[in-house]
N, C-alpha and C positions, 0 to 999 in steps of 0.2 A: 505497498501496500503506499502512497507516497502522496504528500500534501503537499497545498505549499501555503508558509507562510509570513504574513507576514511583522517590523517588528518598528513600530515608531514611537516620536513621545508624540504623548499627548499636553495642551495646552498647558497641565497644573503641574510638567515634566515629570506626571509617572510613563516608564516602559513602559508600553502596550502592544501585546501579541496574539498577533490571530487568526486562530485555522481560517481558513479564504472560506473553504468549500464548507464545512461543516459552520460555519456562525462561532467555534470556540474563541473566547475571552480570556481572556488573562492580562493583572499590571500588578508590574514588581514597579520597587524601587532600580533595579538593574537589568538592563537588558535580561541577561543570566534567569533572576531572578525568574522576573517577568515568559523567561519563554518554559523556564522548569512544571510553574501552575498553567502555563499552557495548556502540555505537557500532560498534567495532575487532573487538567478537567475533561480533556480529549478523552482520557483514559475510563475517569464516569463514566464521561456521554459515548463512549461504548457499550456499559453494560447496561444504559438502558433498555424498554423492554422494546418502543418501535427498532431497536435494533439487532435485538433477537429476532422479532421477526421477517428483519432488512437476511439475517446471516440463514434463518429458515431454506427462504426466498430461492437466495442462490442454492444452499443443497438442490431445490426440486430444478434447478438447472442444470446439475451436476458436477459443478462450484465443489470440489466436499474439501481445498485442503484454501494455507493462504503462506505466502514469504515475506515475511517484512524486518527492512532496515526501517535502523534509525538511528540519521544523521546527525548530529550538535555542532552545528561550524561555531568556535568558537571572537572568529574574532576575522574583520570582510574589509575591503581595502579598496583603491583605487587598481586594475589591473595595466601597469605598464612592457 
């Protein structure tokens, strides 16, 4: 599973991390804290009843497993 995450600072100076396609958002005092909270919120989101229904529907399509990879990017900068 891959998902796009946007990170920015809001008008209060808090870092905000958003899992774009899932609409899951979290804030933190640092970029890493916001990302960690967003990952926790996303993990909680995946335990919701509608996600179980989604998983069951995937099974009906013959999809029986998944291959998940977690990427953590500690820093970024301009390409040179």
